[in-house]
Every structure is written in structure tokens, then in C-alpha cells.
C-alpha positions as CSV (number, residue, x, y, z in Angstrom):
1,M,-144.9,223.5,76.9
2,S,-148.6,223.4,77.8
3,K,-150.9,220.8,76.4
4,K,-152.6,223.5,74.3
5,N,-149.4,224.6,72.8
6,F,-148.3,221.0,72.1
7,F,-151.3,220.3,70.0
8,E,-151.3,223.7,68.4
9,E,-147.7,223.3,67.3
10,R,-148.5,219.8,65.9
11,E,-151.4,221.3,63.9
12,I,-149.2,224.2,62.7
13,S,-146.6,221.7,61.5
14,C,-149.3,219.7,59.6
15,I,-150.6,222.9,57.9
16,N,-147.1,224.0,56.9
17,R,-146.3,220.6,55.4
18,L,-149.7,220.7,53.6
19,D,-149.0,224.1,52.1
20,A,-145.6,223.0,50.9
21,I,-147.1,219.9,49.1
22,V,-150.1,221.8,47.6
23,D,-147.7,224.4,46.1
24,T,-146.3,221.6,43.9
25,L,-149.8,220.5,42.6
26,P,-152.2,222.1,40.1
27,Y,-153.8,225.4,41.2
28,Y,-157.2,223.9,41.8
29,V,-156.0,221.5,44.4
30,R,-155.9,224.3,46.9
31,D,-159.6,225.0,46.3
32,F,-160.3,221.4,47.4
33,F,-158.5,221.8,50.7
34,V,-160.2,225.1,51.4
35,G,-163.5,223.4,50.8
36,V,-162.9,220.5,53.2
37,E,-161.0,222.5,55.8
38,L,-164.0,222.8,58.2
39,R,-164.8,219.1,58.3
40,T,-161.3,217.6,58.3
41,S,-158.4,217.8,60.8
42,P,-155.0,219.2,59.7
43,L,-153.6,215.7,59.9
44,T,-156.3,214.2,57.7
45,S,-155.8,217.0,55.2
46,L,-152.1,216.4,55.2
47,N,-152.7,212.7,54.4
48,Y,-155.0,213.8,51.5
49,A,-152.1,215.9,50.2
50,Y,-149.6,213.0,50.4
51,D,-152.1,210.8,48.4
52,L,-152.8,213.5,45.8
53,R,-149.1,214.1,45.3
54,V,-148.6,210.4,44.5
55,F,-151.6,210.4,42.1
56,F,-150.5,213.5,40.1
57,D,-147.0,212.1,40.0
58,F,-148.5,208.9,38.5
59,L,-150.4,210.9,35.9
60,T,-147.2,212.6,34.6
61,K,-145.3,209.4,34.5
62,K,-147.9,207.0,33.1
63,I,-150.9,208.9,31.6
64,F,-149.9,212.4,30.5
65,K,-146.2,211.9,29.9
66,N,-145.7,215.2,28.1
67,K,-147.2,217.4,30.9
68,P,-145.8,218.6,34.1
69,I,-147.9,218.2,37.2
70,D,-149.0,221.8,37.3
71,G,-150.1,221.6,33.7
72,I,-152.7,219.0,34.3
73,E,-156.1,220.6,33.9
74,F,-159.7,219.6,34.7
75,D,-160.2,218.5,31.1
76,D,-157.3,216.0,31.6
77,L,-159.0,214.6,34.8
78,A,-162.3,214.3,33.0
79,K,-160.7,212.1,30.3
80,L,-159.7,209.5,32.9
81,C,-161.8,206.3,32.9
82,A,-162.3,203.6,35.5
83,S,-159.5,201.5,33.9
84,D,-157.0,204.3,34.5
85,F,-157.8,204.3,38.2
86,E,-157.5,200.5,38.3
87,Y,-154.1,200.9,36.6
88,Y,-153.2,203.4,39.3
89,L,-154.1,200.9,42.1
90,S,-151.8,198.4,40.4
91,Y,-149.1,200.9,40.1
92,L,-149.2,201.5,43.8
93,S,-147.9,198.0,44.5
94,N,-144.4,199.2,43.6
95,Y,-143.7,202.8,42.7
96,T,-141.1,205.5,43.1
97,I,-141.6,209.1,44.2
98,N,-139.0,211.7,45.0
99,G,-136.4,209.1,44.4
100,K,-137.7,206.7,47.0
101,Q,-139.3,203.3,46.3
102,E,-142.6,202.7,48.0
103,R,-145.1,199.8,48.2
104,C,-148.7,200.2,49.1
105,T,-150.7,197.7,51.2
106,E,-154.3,196.9,50.4
107,T,-155.3,199.3,53.2
108,G,-153.0,202.0,51.7
109,K,-154.5,201.5,48.3
110,A,-158.0,201.7,49.7
111,R,-157.1,205.0,51.5
112,K,-155.7,206.5,48.3
113,L,-158.8,205.6,46.3
114,S,-161.0,207.1,49.0
115,T,-159.0,210.3,48.7
116,L,-159.6,210.4,45.0
117,R,-163.3,209.7,45.5
118,A,-163.5,212.7,47.9
119,F,-161.4,214.9,45.5
120,Y,-163.5,214.1,42.5
121,K,-166.8,214.3,44.4
122,Y,-165.9,217.8,45.6
123,F,-165.3,219.1,42.0
124,F,-168.2,217.1,40.6
125,N,-170.5,218.9,43.0
126,K,-168.9,222.2,41.8
127,N,-169.7,221.2,38.2
128,A,-166.0,221.3,37.4
129,L,-165.9,217.6,36.6
130,P,-168.6,215.6,34.7
131,A,-168.5,212.6,37.0
132,N,-166.9,211.0,40.1
133,T,-165.1,208.4,38.1
134,P,-163.0,206.9,41.0
135,S,-166.3,205.9,42.7
136,K,-166.9,203.5,39.8
137,V,-163.8,201.5,40.9
138,M,-164.2,198.8,43.5
139,M,-162.3,199.2,46.7
140,P,-159.4,196.7,47.1
141,K,-160.3,193.8,49.3
142,I,-158.8,194.1,52.7
143,H,-157.6,190.7,54.0
144,E,-157.8,190.6,57.7
145,K,-154.5,190.3,59.5
146,E,-153.8,188.5,62.7
147,I,-153.5,190.9,65.6
148,I,-149.9,191.2,66.7
149,R,-149.7,191.5,70.5
150,L,-147.8,190.3,73.5
151,D,-149.0,187.0,74.8
152,S,-149.7,186.5,78.5
153,N,-150.4,182.8,78.5
154,G,-148.5,179.7,77.5
155,K,-144.9,178.9,78.6
156,V,-143.7,182.5,78.2
157,N,-145.6,185.4,79.6
158,E,-144.4,188.2,77.3
159,I,-146.2,190.9,79.3
160,S,-144.4,190.0,82.5
161,G,-141.2,189.6,80.4
162,I,-141.2,193.1,79.0
163,L,-142.0,194.7,82.4
164,H,-139.1,192.7,84.0
165,T,-136.8,193.8,81.2
166,V,-137.6,197.4,81.8
167,E,-137.2,197.1,85.6
168,T,-133.9,195.2,85.5
169,G,-132.3,196.1,82.2
170,A,-131.8,192.4,81.5
171,G,-130.8,191.8,77.9
172,L,-129.8,195.4,77.2
173,T,-126.5,196.2,75.6
174,G,-123.7,197.9,77.5
175,K,-124.5,201.2,75.7
176,Q,-128.2,200.9,76.5
177,L,-127.4,200.1,80.2
178,R,-125.5,203.4,80.6
179,F,-128.8,205.3,80.1
180,H,-131.1,202.7,81.8
181,N,-130.8,204.0,85.4
182,A,-131.8,207.4,84.3
183,T,-134.8,206.2,82.3
184,K,-136.1,202.9,83.8
185,I,-138.7,204.4,86.1
186,R,-140.1,206.6,83.2
187,D,-139.9,203.7,80.7
188,C,-141.6,201.3,83.1
189,V,-144.6,203.6,83.6
190,I,-144.9,204.3,79.9
191,I,-145.0,200.5,79.1
192,T,-147.4,200.0,82.0
193,L,-149.8,202.7,80.7
194,F,-149.9,201.2,77.2
195,L,-150.6,197.7,78.6
196,G,-152.9,198.9,81.4
197,T,-155.0,201.5,79.8
198,G,-154.7,201.2,76.0
199,V,-153.7,204.8,75.7
200,R,-152.7,206.0,72.2
201,I,-149.1,207.2,71.8
202,S,-150.2,210.7,70.8
203,E,-152.3,210.8,74.0
204,L,-149.5,209.6,76.1
205,V,-147.0,212.1,74.7
206,G,-149.5,214.9,75.2
207,L,-150.1,214.2,78.9
208,N,-149.3,217.0,81.4
209,I,-148.6,216.7,85.1
210,D,-152.0,218.1,86.1
211,D,-153.8,215.6,83.9
212,V,-153.3,212.8,86.5
213,D,-155.7,212.4,89.4
214,F,-154.6,209.7,92.0
215,N,-157.8,210.3,94.0
216,T,-159.8,208.6,91.2
217,N,-157.0,206.7,89.6
218,S,-157.6,208.5,86.3
219,F,-156.0,210.8,83.8
220,V,-157.4,213.1,81.1
221,V,-156.3,212.6,77.4
222,T,-157.0,214.5,74.2
223,R,-158.5,212.1,71.8
224,K,-158.6,212.2,68.0
225,G,-160.5,215.3,66.9
226,G,-159.5,217.2,70.0
227,N,-162.1,215.7,72.4
228,R,-161.1,215.3,76.0
229,S,-161.7,211.9,77.7
230,V,-161.0,210.4,81.1
231,L,-159.1,207.1,81.3
232,Y,-159.0,205.0,84.5
233,F,-156.3,202.8,85.7
234,N,-155.9,200.0,88.2
235,D,-153.7,199.8,91.3
236,E,-150.8,198.2,89.5
237,V,-150.7,201.1,87.0
238,A,-151.2,203.6,89.9
239,S,-148.1,202.1,91.7
240,A,-145.9,202.5,88.7
241,L,-147.2,206.0,88.0
242,H,-146.7,207.1,91.6
243,D,-143.1,206.1,91.5
244,Y,-142.5,208.2,88.3
245,Y,-144.7,211.1,89.4
246,D,-142.7,211.7,92.5
247,V,-139.5,211.8,90.4
248,R,-141.1,214.1,87.8
249,I,-142.4,216.8,90.2
250,N,-139.1,216.9,92.0
251,N,-137.1,217.3,88.8
252,K,-135.2,220.5,89.3
253,Q,-133.6,220.4,85.9
254,A,-136.9,220.9,84.0
255,S,-138.1,224.4,83.3
256,N,-141.0,225.6,85.5
257,D,-142.9,226.2,82.3
258,E,-142.5,222.6,81.2
259,K,-145.8,220.9,82.1
260,A,-145.3,217.7,80.3
261,L,-145.6,214.5,82.3
262,F,-143.1,212.5,80.4
263,L,-139.7,214.1,79.7
264,S,-136.7,213.2,77.6
265,L,-133.2,213.1,78.9
266,Q,-133.0,216.8,77.8
267,D,-135.9,217.5,80.2
268,K,-138.3,218.4,77.4
269,R,-141.6,216.8,76.5
270,I,-140.7,213.3,75.2
271,S,-141.2,212.8,71.4
272,T,-143.4,210.2,69.7
273,R,-140.2,208.8,68.0
274,A,-138.5,208.4,71.4
275,V,-141.5,206.5,72.8
276,Q,-141.5,204.3,69.7
277,D,-137.8,203.6,70.0
278,L,-138.0,202.7,73.7
279,V,-140.9,200.2,73.2
280,K,-139.0,198.6,70.3
281,K,-135.8,198.4,72.4
282,Y,-137.5,196.4,75.2
283,A,-139.9,194.4,73.1
284,K,-137.1,193.1,70.8
285,I,-135.5,191.4,73.8
286,V,-138.7,189.7,75.0
287,S,-140.3,188.9,71.6
288,P,-137.7,189.2,68.8
289,L,-139.9,187.7,66.1
290,K,-142.7,190.2,66.6
291,K,-142.6,193.8,65.5
292,I,-144.0,195.3,68.7
293,T,-144.9,199.0,68.6
294,P,-146.9,201.2,71.0
295,H,-150.0,200.4,69.0
296,K,-149.4,196.7,69.4
297,L,-149.2,197.2,73.2
298,R,-152.5,199.0,72.9
299,S,-153.8,196.0,71.0
300,T,-152.6,193.8,73.8
301,F,-154.7,195.8,76.2
302,G,-157.7,195.6,74.0
303,T,-157.3,191.9,73.4
304,N,-157.0,191.1,77.1
305,L,-159.9,193.4,78.1
306,Y,-162.1,191.7,75.6
307,K,-161.1,188.2,76.7
308,Q,-161.8,189.1,80.3
309,T,-165.1,190.9,79.8
310,G,-166.5,189.7,76.5
311,D,-168.0,193.2,76.2
312,I,-167.1,194.7,72.9
313,Y,-168.7,198.0,73.9
314,A,-166.6,198.3,77.0
315,V,-163.5,197.8,74.9
316,A,-164.6,200.4,72.4
317,A,-165.2,202.9,75.1
318,C,-161.8,202.3,76.7
319,L,-160.0,202.5,73.4
320,G,-161.8,205.6,72.3
321,H,-163.4,204.1,69.2
322,K,-166.2,206.2,68.0
323,D,-167.7,203.3,66.0
324,V,-168.0,200.0,67.8
325,N,-167.7,198.3,64.3
326,T,-164.1,199.4,64.3
327,T,-163.6,197.5,67.6
328,K,-165.4,194.5,66.3
329,K,-163.3,194.4,63.2
330,H,-160.1,194.1,65.3
331,Y,-161.2,192.1,68.3
332,A,-164.4,190.2,67.7
333,A,-162.5,187.5,65.9
334,I,-160.7,186.4,69.0
335,T,-163.6,184.7,70.7
336,D,-162.4,181.1,71.0
337,D,-161.5,181.4,74.7
338,I,-164.8,183.2,75.4
339,K,-166.8,180.6,73.5
340,Q,-165.1,177.7,75.4
341,K,-165.8,179.4,78.7
342,V,-169.5,180.0,77.8
343,S,-170.0,176.5,76.5
344,K,-168.6,174.9,79.6
345,G,-171.0,176.9,81.8
346,Y,-174.1,176.5,79.5
347,S,-177.0,174.4,80.6
348,L,-179.7,173.0,78.3
349,T,-182.2,173.6,81.1
350,D,-182.3,176.7,83.3
351,K,-182.5,175.3,86.8
């Protein structure tokens, strides 16, 4: 499957799921998605749909108890006041939808409120609603969480530990070891790429063979929004990647039409879930008390890069953050080591 087809299929999947959800909501909801289509990605629209489904489900259960979801009209939405939306945010702490119990974090509540603000704003601008009532409700306060990552200092070097586990299979179960010889070279370079470049999981899964350039130690990824970007890697990453690259291009089991760099045991493009599972498998052995995911390995890269350079703009560029404030939010708090280094080298007089 080509990179183009991979991302096209992912977008088609999002659009199909979006349509299925919208069909269960009031007729005018589709007008909203048509209106925002040109400025939102299919994935963003799908997340909007999930949020609106929860909201309308709430309305039928708690506000308009005698009405089905598709019977809720603009007049009903216009009757809602700020306190109704505050009630909704409280409801999100523990709710049930489609028979499944859910809990929303502060971040999740903020996202759902943002969705409603965008939804109401769209119809307010169309004169279908008299006010953007959700905008009168304060956003939930987001309490900063400690960045979870692998540590590379102290008595235990977790970064070296996870790489050693991938290479040797130490700590794996008997069942896991039966597959280890077939996957260890691939798994090692996947872990190394996360730790050495901060690549996103979607970017890694989408990599093709011809995206890699060993002459410049770089590879091309498709960022959020479809933009293409070049990521560079050091010699350590290059060494691991070379080992796997040779195995990959000499794989006679894979179809000639399969251009994916990373393959599953079925010789198809590896899935996001498979990458998540393999990271979890190795990380659990090295750091059982931490819930390490591919994103946490990306955070490990960002943390170490910031500690080594002190350059938040360099970190933002490497991680592909469009807004440096996003990077500051996650990494600027970890400055103790940098402050200590600076203070030791600081002189009151410039001699």
C-alpha cells in the first residue's frame, strides 16, 4: 500500500464513521459538518461527532426526557442556559453511552465544551440560534500533569533497559519469545526511532521504504494536516535502521506493491495498535509502574532534547509543534537541571 493510499484509506474510514454517527443525530447537525468541512480534517470532524453524540444523549436523558435525539429542535437548544452546560460538564465526570460507562478528564471536558462552542457559533452566525450560550461557560481548569517518560539518569537507565530488552528478549514470556527472533530487529528500530527522533506513531506507521535517505540520515514524514517534513537522525539510529532496512528490502514474502517500511508478521503495513502493543510489552518489563506508550517515548525524546539544548524552539521544530506554546506547556517546566548548569557557570562580572 502506498503512503498516499494509506492516508486516503484512513480519511475514508473517518468519513464513514462520521456519517454513521451524524445519521443518529438531528438533521441540522449535518449542516454543521458541511460548513466546517473545508477547515477541519476528517479526524477532527469525527471527534466533533463523538462529542455531539454524547451531548445529545445527555439532553435526552437529563434535560428533554420525553424527546428522542432526532426530535430535538433549534428551539430546544435555544432554551438551554449556562447552568445547563455546567450541569453537562459535571455529568461528564461519570456517564454511560451505548451501554458503556465513561469518565471524562478535565482535558476531555474542555474539548467537549470547545466542540459545543463551535457548534453553537456556527448556527448563531447563521441566525438559527439567538446566542452562543456555551461560550458563557468557563473552561474547566486543566491541572498540569507530570510528564511520564523513561528516565536515563539515576541508578536505573530505563532507556538503555528497554533497548536491551528488545535486543535480548530478557523478561519476555515463553509465548512472547517464540515471536521475538522474527520481530526483534524491527521492534528495536521502532523503539529507537521513537527515542531518537520523537516521531509520532501515525508518522512511523505511515513510513515507506523510499522515505529513508541514509546519505543525509533523514526520513520524510507526513505531519498532522498532511504537511510533509524531514526528520534527521543520529548515527545510533542510523545503525539500527540499517540493520532493519536490509532485512526489509530483501523480504521476499512481502508483495512488490507493499511499500511500507514497517511490516507485521503477515507482511503487511504494521498497524497503530500493533506498535502500541509492542511498546507496552517491552516497557512493562523495564518500568512496570509507568504506563509507557509511543507518545511517552516521544515525550522522552523531547525531554532529553530540551535538557541537552535548552532550546525550546529546536524542540518544537523536531516534534512538529506548530505553536511553540504547546512545547513550552509540556517541557518548559523541566528546567531545574538547566538552571543548575547555568547558575554554576554564571559570573557576576564578565571577564
